N, C-alpha and C positions, 0 to 999 in steps of 0.2 A: 503493500500500499504506500502510495506517495503522500507525504504529509508536509506542511510547511512548519519550519522550526522558528519560533520567534524569541526575541531577546537576544539575537546575535548581532543586532545592527543593520541586518539586511532590510528589515522591513521599513526602517528609517530612511534607507536608500532607494525604496521603490522597487526593490527585485525581492523575489522569494528565493529561498535556498535551492528550491528545485530548479529555477531558471539558471542559477550559476552552476549547479550540478550539470545540467544539461550542456552549458557551454563548455565546461570543463572535459566532459566527455567527448564533445565534438572536437575539441583540439586533439585529444588523445587519439581518437580514431582517423582524424585527418592526417596526422603525422605518421600513423602507422601505414596508412595508404601511401603517402609521399615516400616513407622508406622503402616500400616495395618498388616504387617507381625509380627510386635511385639505383636498385639492384639491376633493373631492366634497362637503365640509361636514359629513361625519359626526363627523370629529374637529375639535378646536380648533387654536390656534397652539402646537404643541408644541415642546419644546426637545430635540434629538436629540444623540446621543453619538458619532456616526460618526468613527472615527478613534482613539477613547479607550477603546474596548472593554476592552483588555487591563488597564487599571488596576482598573476595577471588579471584573471577573471574577477577575483574579489576585489582588486584595487579599482578596476574600470567600473564595477557595479557601485562602488561607493563615491566615485567622482561624479560631478556634473557632466552631463553629454557635452557640454560647450567648453570644458576644461581641456587643455592641450596635454600631449604626451610627447616625450622625446625618449628613444629606446636605444639599447645595444643591439646586437646583430641576431639575436633569437626572436625574429619578428613574426612567426606565424601565430604564436599564442597573442601576442600583443594585437595584431591586426584583427583576429576573431573576437577578442575581448572588447576592442574599441569600436566594433560594428561593421567593418569592411566586409562587403559581400563576398562570400566564399568563392562564387564563381570567377569574380575578378581577381582574388587572391591567388587561386590555383592557375588562372591564365598567366599571371605575373610570374609565379614560381616556376612555371614550365616554359616560359619565354614566348607567350603569344601576345599579339597586338591588343587583345581584348582585356589584358591586364589593367590594373588601375594606374600603372605607370607605363603603359603601352609595351609592356614585355621587356623592358631595358634596364630595370633597377635590380631584378633579382632579388633575392632574399634579404641581402644585407643592407640595401640602400632604399628600403620602402618608405613611401610617405603618401599621406592622402588627406590633403586639407579639408575635404569634405566632412571628415570625421575628427578633424583637429589632431590627426597622427602627423606631426611635423617633420620629424626627421628620425632616421635610424642610420647607425654607424658601424662599420667594420672595425675600425680601430679602436681597441679598448681605451676607455676613458674620455675619447673624443666628444662624446654626447654631453659631458658635464658642462663645459664652458659654453657650448652651444645652447643648451638648455637654459643656462643663466642668461644668455642673450635674448632668448625668446621670451622669458620671463620679464626682463627689462623692457622690451618692446610692448608687452601685454599692458604693463602697468604705466609706463611714461609715455608710449606712442599711441597704443590704441586707447588707453585709458579705460581698460575693461576690468571687470572685478572677478574675472576667471583666473585660474591658477594653472601651472605647468607642472605636470607630474612626469619626474625623470626615473626611468627604470635603469639600474646599473647592477653590475656583478660586484661581489666583494673584492675580487682582484683588481678591478679598475682603481681602487682607493690607493694603490701604490703608484699610479701614474702621475705625472706632473700635471696633466690636463684636468685631473680630479681636483688637485689642490688649487690651481688657477681658477677653476670654475666655482669652487666652493667660496674663495676669498671674494671673487667679483660679486657672487651672489648675496654674500653677508654684507659687504661694503655698500652695495647698491640697494639692499633692502628689497629685494625683488620676491615675488610670490612664487617660490620654487619648493616642491615637495619632492624630497629626494627618497626614492624607493630602493633599497638595496636587497638585492636576491643573492643571500649568502648561502651557497651550496658548498663552500669549502674546497673548491677546486678552481684552478685556472688551467682550463684544458685537462690535461692529465697531471698537472703539478699540484701537490696537496698544499694547504694553507700555511703549514708550518714553514714553508720555503719563502712565502712572499707576504704574509700578514703577521707583523710583530706584536699586534694587539689582539685582545681577544674579541672585541666588538667593533665594528666599523663606525658606529655612532660614537665612539669615544674619539674618533678623528674629527668628528664634526664640531665637537666641543672647542677644538683650538680656534674656530672661527666663529664662536658664539652661537653655533647652531645646535639647538637641543634635539633629542630624539628619543625613540622608545624601540624596543627589541620584542617580537613576537614569534610565535610558532608559524612560519609560513605555510605549513602544510595543513593547517585548520582553517578552512574558509571563514568561519565566523570570527576568529581573530584577525585575520586579515581586514576583513570589511569594516570592523569596529576600529581597528588601529588606523586605517586610511581615512575612514570618515572624520575621526578626531583630528587627524593630522591635517587633512584638507580645511577643516573648519579653522584650525589653528593659524594655517598659513593665510586663509582668506581674511581672517580677522586682523592679524598682525602685519600682514604684507612683509613677511620675513621668512626665510628657509625653515624647513623643518624635515627631520630625517625619520624614516620607519625602516628598520632592519629586520629581515625575515630569514630566520633560521629554515633551511629547506634542504632537499636532497634531490640531486639530479640522478635519475634512474636510467640514464642512457649515456653513451659515450659522447664526447665533446662535440664531434660532428661525424656525419655519415662517411665512412672510410677511414676513419681513424679509430683504431681499437681502444678500448678501455684498459687503463693500467690496473684497475681495481680487480679483485679476484670475483668470481661468481658467489662465492659464499659472502663477500662483503655487500655485494649489491642485493643479494637476497634478503639480507639482515635490514638493508635500508627500505627495501619494498614494504616493510611492515608499516612504515610511515606514508605509504602512498595516499595523496590527499583524496583521490577518488574513493578509495576504500573507507577513509574516514568518514566522508560525506555520505556514502551509502549507508554506513552503519547509523549515522545520526538520522537519516531520513527513513530508515527501516526500508530501503529499496531491496526487493527480493531479486533473485536471479532472473525470474520471470520479467519483472519490471525493466531490467537492465537489457535483457535481450530485446525486447520490444523496442526500446528506446535505441539501441544499437542498430536495429534493422532500419528505423527511420531516418537516422543520422548517415547511415551507410549509403542510402538511397540519395540523400541530399549530396553527398560526397560524389557519387557516380554521376548525377545529373550536372553537377558542377565540372567534372572532368570532361563529360560529352561537351558541354558549352566551350570549354577551352580547346579541345581537339578539333572542333568544328571551326575554329578561328584561323585567321592568317598569322603567319610568322611575324616576328618582331618589326616594328617600324624603326628603322635606324635613327640615331640622332640626327643626322643631316637632313633627314626626310621630314622632320616635325615642323 
């Protein structure tokens, strides 16, 4: 039986927990299909979000639809979470002209201003200073009350761009909500090698930026923390950071094997956000099978749409 869970902050955001669960499952199933297409050569070496879906879906559920986002290179979950139509996203990822960036951005440089998905970046940390600039423009040029939500990984906090962007955001007092997806990995490198502090939010304090850390695999904690963080940024017009403790259940990117053992990944799978949400919602195997069938059909319809399209329009032809 599908039920709605109250008291998690989801109802205050206008979303039921069932809605966000469906979106989380959509991301998981879409990425599984895209992974199969990587093996056949129809898709390239994509970066997947398996195990981290609650963060992107929960965060976007808590934000206002008119708030902006800037992200790192794992763009599939961010796109679905922000409302980009699946058929346009798949077309983009497979390099067809009906993609929302005409099939030329690929996975790592996606943007769609219709949904206020402003930029995505391949180079780790680059998005921080750009997001600070977008937040400056929103406040001082556009004169809007919306905020900019920035998605970054924990490893990016060791890059110069991170510190430059944090400094600019604090000095200029811009409405920037920094969302850190801390999975304890930089590709296949473990955090002991690149992160000398326990929490990334500790680094924000050096710039006067307050923050909080929550379990990023529990959807209700994500939504509540982002809702409070967004309200804080909107009210104070000053950056705030939310750090999510999470687990990446797949390798860094397609084609690059995981350095972790099968036993280690199996242990981490116990924290799968989909399993957690299914337990909260009392979703039976029959419920999931029915929903999986519906979403799988949506994915196949979107694939047909892409495959019936023309090949990419080259930049010089735009």
